[in-house]
N, C-alpha and C positions, 0 to 999 in steps of 0.2 A: 527840581528842584531838584537829579541828584540829587541830598540830605547832608547834614553836618553831624555825624555821630560824634559825640564828645564823651570825655571821661566823666564818669559819675563819681561823686564823693559824698561823705556825710553831709547832712543838711547844715547850711551855714547859719550861725547865730545872727539875729537881727540886732541892729544898733539903734538907740533912740536918736531923736533929732539933734540933741546937743552933743552926742558922741561921748557921753560921760559914763554911760552904764550899758551893760549888755544883758539882754534878757532872752530867754528861750521861748520862741513863739510856738504855739501849738501847731500841729501838722497842717490843719486846715488853713491857718494864716499864711503858710508858705506855699499852698497849692496854687496852680495857675488861676488867673482871673477868668471870669466868664468870657471875656473877649478872647483870651488865649485859648480857652476850650473850644470856642467857635472856630478859630483859625486852625487848630489842630484837627478838629473833626472835618474841616473843609479839606485839608491836605489828604486825609484818609479817604474821603469820598471821591476827591479828584482822581486818585489813582485806581480806585475800584472801578469807576465808570470808564476810565481810559483803557485799562488793561483787560477789561472784559471784551474789548473789541480788537485792539491793535494786533495781538499775536495771531489772529485769524484772518487778517486783512489780505496778506499775500496769497494765501490759498484761495480765498474767495475771488480775488481778481484773476488768478491764473486758471483755476479749475472751474469756478462758478461763472465767470464772465469771459473766459477764453482769451485773456490778454497774453501777449508774448512776454517772455522773461524780461527783456530790456524795458518794456513798458511798465511792468510791475515794479521793477526797480526804480524807474523814474517817478512813478506815483508815490512810492514810499519816500523817496528823496525829497519830493515836493512837500510832503507833510512835515518832514524834519526841518527843511529850510524855512517853511512858513512859520514854524515855531522858533527854532534856534536863531534864524537869521533876523527875526523881527522882535526878539526879546527886548532889545533896547527901547523899542517904541512903547511897549507896555510899561516899562519903568518910567519913561518920560511922561506918559499920560497919567500915571499914578501920581507923580509929583505935581502935575498941573491940576488934576480934577479930584484927587483923593481916591482911596482904594475902593470905596463903595460903588461908585459909578463904573469903574473899570472892571471890577469883579462881576457886577451884574451884566455888563455888556459882553464880557467873555463867556459867562455861563449861557447867555441867550444865544450867542453864536455857536457854542458847542452843541446845545440842544438842536438848533437848526441843522448843524452839520451832520450830527449822528442820524437825525431823521431823514435828511436828504440821502446820506450814504446807504441807509437801509433799503431805499427803493431805487437808487441810481442804477441804470442799466447800460449806459453808454460811456465811452471814454471821457467825453467832455464833462458829463455830469459827475462822474466819479472824481475827476481831478478837481472840479469846483468844490465838491463836498469835502474832499481831503484838505484843500487849502483853507477852507473855512474852519475845519477842526483844528488845524495847526495854528492859525492866527488867533483863535479863541484862547489857546494856551499861552500864546505870546502876550495876551492881555492879562488874564487872571493870575498866572503864576508869579510874575514879579510883584503884582499888587499884594498877593497874600504873603509871599516870602518877606517883602520889605516891612509889611505891617507886623508880621510875627517877630521880626528882629527888633522893631521899635517897641513893641509891647514887652518883649523880654527885658529890654533895658529899663523900662519903667518899673517892671515887677522887681528887678534887682535893686533899684533905688528905694523902692517902698519896703522891701522885706529883708534885703541883704542876701537873698538866695542868688547864687551866680546865674547869670543869663544862660550859661552853657547847659544847665539842667533843663531849662524850659525848652531850649532849641533842640536838645537831644530827644525830648518827648515829641516835638514837632516832626523830627526826622523819623523817629520810630513809627509814627502814625502813617507817614508816607510809605514806608517800607511794608507796613502791614497791609495797606491798600493795594500795593503792587503784588503782594502775595495772594490776596483774596480775589482780585480782579480776574486773573486768568482762570482761577477755579470756577468763578461764576460763569465765564464764557464757556468753559468745558462742560459744565453742567447743562447749560442751555443747548449745547450741541448734542450731548448725550440724550437729552429729552426730545430731540427732534426739532427744536425751534429754529436751528440754523443761524446763519450770520445775521439775518435780519432781526431775529429776536435779541441777539447780543447787542446790536446797535440801539434798539429801542430800550433795552434795559439800561444801557449807558446813558441814554437821554433822560430817563426817569431819575437816575441818580443826580444829574445836574439840575433837574427841575427842583429837587429837594435842596440842593446847595443854593440855588438862586433864591428860593423862598426864604431860607434861613438868613441870608445876607440882606435881603430886602427888608426883613423885619428887625434884625438885630444890629446891623452895622450902622454906625453914626454917619451922618452926612458930612460932606467935605468941610464945611465951615466949623463944625464941632471938632473934627479931627485936627484942623489947623490950630484952634485954640488949645486943645488938649496937648498937642505936641510942641507948643511954643517953648523954646529953650530959655531958661533964666539967663540974665545978663552975666552973672558970675561964671556960668558954664560956657557961655560964648567966649568970654575973655580967656578962660583956661584953654579952650580948644584952639583959639588963635595963637596962643603961646606955643602950644604943642606943634602946630603947623609950621611955626617959624624955627623950631628947634632943629639943630643939625641932625642928619641921619645919613649913615654911610651908604644906605641903599637908595637915597634920593638922587635922582639924576639932575644935573645942572640944566636949567632952562636955557633954551637958545632963543635970544630975542628975534622977533620978526617971524617966528614960525608958529602956526596955529597948532592946537593940540592934535587935530586930525593929521596934519603933515608930520608932526613929530612921531606919532604912534605908527603910522603906516610907512614911514621911512626908517623905522627902527629894525635893522636886519635881524637882531637876536629875537625880538618879539615876533617877527614874521616867521622865523624858523620854528618858534614855539607853536604858533598857530598851525603850521603845516604838520608838525608832529602830533599835535592834539587832534587835528582833522583826520589823520590816519586812524586814530583810535575810534573816532565817531563813525567813520566809514565801516570799520570792522564791527563796531557795536550794532550798527544797523542791520547786520546779517542775522541777528536774532529774529528779525521780523521778515527776512527775505530768504536766506539760505537755510536756516534752521527749520522752518516749516516744511520746506521742500525735502530736507533730509528725513524728517519725521514721517512725512507722507510716504516717502520711498521705503522706509524701514518697516513701517507698521500698517500702511494702507489707510491710515486715518490721521487726522490732526487732533483728535479728541484728547490725547495725552499731552499735547503741547503745553497746556496750562501747568502741568506738574513740573516741567522743566523750568518754566518761568518762576514757579514757586520755589524751586531749588535755588535759583539765583538770588531771589529776595531773602531766603533764609540764610544763605551764606553771608550776605551783606549785614543782616541783623546780628548774626552771631560773631562774625570775624572782623568787621570794619574797625571797631574801636581798638581792639588789641593790635591789629595789624598796623593801623595808622600810628599808634603809640610807639610800637617797635621801630617802624620806618623813620619816624621823626627823630628818634634818639640815636639810631645806629647808622643811617646812611644819608647822604646829601640828597636834596630834591631831584637833581639831575639823574643821579643813580637810580632813584625810585622810578622816575619817568622812563628811563631806558629799560629797566628791568620789567616794569609793567607792560610796556609795549612788546617786549620779547616773549613774555608769558602769553599775551593775547595771540601773537603769531604762532606759538606752540599749540594753542587750542585749535587753530585751523589745520595745522599740520597733523594733529593727532586724529582727526576724523577718519581719513582713509586708512590709518594704521591701527585703529582700535577695533577689536573683534565685535561682531554684532551683539552677541550676548543675549540676555533675556529680553525678549520683545524687540530686539534690534535697536534699543535705545542707548546703548553704551557710547557709540560715537557722538551722538547728540549731547549726552550728559557730559562727556569729556570736554566738548566745546564750551558748554555753559559754565562748567566749573573753572576752567582755565581762563576764559574770557572775564568772568566775574572777579577772579583773583587778580588778574592784571588790572582791571578797572579800579579795584580798591587800592592798588599801589600807585597808579599813575595819575588819577584824577586830582587827589589832594596835592600831589607834587606839582602838577602843571599849574594849578591855580595859585599855589604858593610861590611859584617862580615869577608870576606877573609883577608883583611889587618890586622885584629886584631888577626888572628890565625897563620900567617906565617911571616917569616922575609921579610923585604922589598926586599931583593935581590932575593927572591923566588916567588915574587908576580906574575910575568908573568907565570911561570911554574904552580903555584897553580890555576890561573885563567883558563889556558888551561886544567888542570887536572879536574877541576870542570865540564867542558863541556864533557870531555872524559869519566869520570866515569859515569856521568849521561847518556851519550849516550849508554854505555854498559848496564846499567840498563834497558834502554828503549828497547834495543834489546831483552833481556830475558823477560822483563815484557810484551812486546807487544804480544809475542807468547802465554804467559800464559793467558792474558786478552782476546786475540782473541778466545781462546778455550771457554771462558765464553759466547760467543755469542749464543751457543746452550743451555745454562742453563736457567732455569726459570727467568723471569725478576727480581723478588724481590731478588733472590740469586745473580744475576749478579750485580745489582746496589749496594747491600750491600758489596760485595767483593771489588768493585771498590772504594767505599767510605772508606773502611778500609785502602787502600793504602796511601792516603795523611794523614789520621788520624794517622797511624803509624809514618809517617814522622814528624808530629807535636809533637809526644811524644819524638822522637829522638832529635828534635830541642830544646825541653825544657831543655835538659841537657847541651846545649852550653852556653858559656859566654854571658852575656847580650849585649855586644858590646857598642860602643860609639854612642850616639844619636846626634841629631843636624846637621847631614850631609844630604844634599839633593843629592840623586842619582836616576838614572832611569834605567829601564831594557834595555838591549840590544835587539833590534829587529833584529833578524838574518834574513837576506834576504834568501829566499828559493832557 
């Protein structure tokens, strides 16, 4: 779910049904509903359970199970692809069966996947467990995210409080979970529990989420009744869809949405540029653990570097996105962000070891995170400028799926670099986002002045 950090502002006054008088509601009346509290707590728990395990997976596969570097990279790429590449399936199933069934199925698969991974000892069983873990997220993440957005709109209509305030809380909960999860994993490692204990702890977290949703989430028929849109709203939305928009692309008769999206050269270039970022970002789980192990002889401090990344996002995403949206075009933000990510990899062999040998790894985390905060909202903000409005959902899913496929192949290739000399390895890794920046430079500039935030996908 990336997250959508948004600008906060004073509480908005509520308006009565007739719209003739304004009253100031008490604070509790504008607080999120119980349903929103459940979804926000779910996002928090998702990331705690996920990040208690993932940062330590590469070292477990390499040192614990003796896998070659290219195979470790392939396994991590399979996990990303089974999540990112299949995200659109979770969204379609949510529309068909409602969020309750999809979240419960996803949690059940995640519990099974973590339990399986805790005891998996062969390549085949590890790959199967990792695929199960990734596909579980492809189910529950879109279900929870779409339901949170829907509830935020209903809360806005009922109280007058902007939906952005609610979604900002949802995003902050996800980042807090991403901060605490690696610390939980590090604590279990320091206490001698090992990777197996981290997997089982993650499974326990998802047992709690499953129980909460089984008890508190309404069934699909109740969700459909609750979300039924009034006729006046449907008429208004149809008028908006027919209104001219200079960003809307003219439809070409006889072409399906799939053909139109995947024959769109500019959109495919955006996919490739964004893919270079995801291949680079995946190195937090592949190359960074190896660097930390080399520098300190242990992976126990890895959780602190992930916590540093999460804290940077929590502290800097909103002001950085606000500045970027007002001062530079989306294409410029995308190119700059990819260049900053490339600088993070180039900095590793150039940064002195320093205290505990962690400065090179910390430099990578800081620069990669800063680049991420610039480029992710810019990339997603460019999609509506490149495709027709009626293809926006397909294009958004395709952006994740194409990127997931690139990570699948790119992770195996970059995993093989773990055996190469350090200067060669980091130079090649820096070249990946730098190539993406060159591709992004050929895209349309995009429309500035829009504030958007990256989705923080729950793991």
